[in-house]
N, C-alpha and C positions, 0 to 999 in steps of 0.2 A: 480545534486544531489537532491534527494527528502528529504526535512527536515521537512515539515509541510503539512498537508492536511485537508480537511473538509469531514464530513459525516453528512449531514443534513437530511438523510432519516429517515422516521418514521418506527416504528415496522412493520406496514402493508406493507409499500413500500419494505422493506427488504425481507419480505416473498413473496410478489408478484413478485419481481425481480429475486430472487435467489432460491426460492422454497426449503428452507432447512428444516430439522427437527432440533429441538433444545430444550434444557432444560431451556434456558433463557426465561425471561418473559418481557412484555412491560415495566415494571418498571426498567429494566436494560438499557434502551435506552433513550437518549435525544439528540437533535441536537448538533453536535460538530463543532466548527468553527476554531479550532486551535490545531489539534491533533499533538503531539510532540513525539519524541523518548522517550522510556521507559514508555509510557502510554499504557493502555490496551484498545483494540477496538475489535468489532466483526469481525471475519474472517470466510470465508467459506472454508471448507476442505471436503474431502471424508472420511467417516468413515463407515466401514462395508458395502460399496457399495452405501451409500446414502449421500447426502449433509448434512453437519453438521455445524451449526452456533455456534461458540464458541469464548469466549474472549481470546485474546492472547496479549502479551506484544511486542511492537515494538522495535526490537533490537535482532537479532537472536543470540542464545547461543547454540553452539554444545553440544551434550550430553557428550562429552569428557572433557568439561571444569570442573575444580575442584570447582569453585564457580561462579554461574550465576550472582551474583551482582558485582563481580570484573572483569568479562570478558569484552573484548572490545565490544563497542556498534555498532554492525554490522547492521545498519539500511537499507543499500542498497546493492544489489548484482549486479555488472555490467554484462550486458547481454553477453558481449564477453568473460567473465571469469567464469560465473556461472557453466558451465558444467565441468570445469576442476579444479576449486578451491577446495582445501582440506576442506575448511570451508563449501562450498555450494553444492558440487557435489552430495553427498548422498541425500540431501533434494531436489535438482533439479530433480533427477531421481525418488524419491519415495514419497516426501512430498511437493507437490505443493498446493497452495491455492489461493483464490481470496480475495482481500482486498477491501471491499465496500467503496466507496467514491463518492463525487460529484464535486470535484475540488482539486487543490493543489496550493501551493505558490512557487514562485521562486524569486530570488533576483538578480537584475541587478547592476553590479558594476559601480559606477560613482565616479571617484577619490578615496577617502578613504571611501566613503559611499556605503551602499548596500540598494537599493530601492526595496521594495517588490511589487510583482504583483500577482494577483489571476488569475488562469487559469482554465477554465471550458468548458463545452459543450455549444454550441450556443442554443440548444433546452432545456437546463437545465435537461437533463435526468441523472440518476445515472450512474456511471461507475465502472469498476472493475480493480484494479491494479493486475498485475501478481506478485505473491509472493511465497516464499518458507518458510517452517516452520520446527521447531525442538522441541523436548521435552527434558527436563533435569530432572533427578531424583536424590535425595540425596541417599547416600549409605544405609540409613535405610529405603528407600522407603516410607518416610513419606508424600510425595506429589510430584506432578510434576509441572514444570514450562513450559508453552507453549510460544514460541517466534516466531517471523517472521521477514523477511526482504522483502523489495520491490525491484523488479528487475528494473533496469534503463537502458536506451538506449540513443542513440544520439537524440538531440532535433529536432523536426520538425520546420517548418518555423514560427509557432506561438510562440514557446518557445525560439527559437534560439536567438532573440534579447535580451533576459533576461538571459538565462543560456544555457550551451552547453549539458546539460543532462535533461532527463525527465523520469517519471515512464513509464513502459510498460503498456499500456491500452489494455485490451482484449475485443473484441466484443463478444456479447452473443453466437454467433455460435461457438466460439472457447472454451467456458467454458467446455463442456463435454470432450474435448481432454486434456485440461490443468489439469482438476481434475482427469483424468484417468478413466472417466466413459466409455470411448471407448479406444480401443487399440491405442497406439501412439508410434512413434519412437523418439529417441533423436533428429534426424534431423528435424522432424516435430515440435518438441518443440522449437528448436532453431530458426526455421523460423518464429515463432510467435513473437519473441523478437525484434520488429522493431518499429520505430516511428509511432504514431497514425496519421491517415489522418488529415492534418491541416485544411481542409475546414470545418470540423465539430466543430472546437474549436475556442475559443476567449479568450482574456486576457485584463486586465486593471490594472492600478496602485492602490494600497491601502495604507492605513496609516501605519506608523511605529509601531502602537500598536501591530501588529501581532508578532513583534520581541520578545515580552515578553510572555513566556509560560503561565503565570497565566491569561492572557487576553483571553476571550472567549465571543462570542456573534455576532449577525448579523452585527454590525457596522464594523467588521473586513474585510468583503468582499465587502463593499461599495466602489465604485470608487471615486477616488480623482483626482484633476487636475494634469496632468503630467507636 
């Protein structure tokens, strides 16, 4: 299960990496070391045939929900059910997105304790989670709420000692298909939802400070003795 992640990319790195158009400005961005459910983060989607960088809230709310604030917090979409689920199917087929990140946290159970680990790329490059998004509008059309969920799959050998699930990480060559910039079939989409190659990833234990949502800063990703 994906519960927290990091996005330490600068404004320029986001533009260089994803080449989106956006109305957001550099002042909308700062390094994030402890992104949690119900927080808003930059997400890349396709809008009118072009990549669009827009802020969305983590925790997908279907358009049919009567109240987005009272709806269940659907932060993850399991890869083996996303294509058939009533909640996620429409978004999977029509509203897919990339969630910019550069690492994520997972917790290893040890007795009654949960010990946090930070998981990232060996070469420190940014990465993109596969996501699905939805919009919700009130009956008076006074404004829309954009939300997303991160698709998860079985853990690779780097993540498996800590957790049995991990976010689906998409390599750049898959982004045009995932965003529907090119024609793609449901079968091709499903084939993308697999564990990322472990040889490119690494992990290390971090302090329990990450457990508190209000904590944020570089110290959260620093390694501690295991």
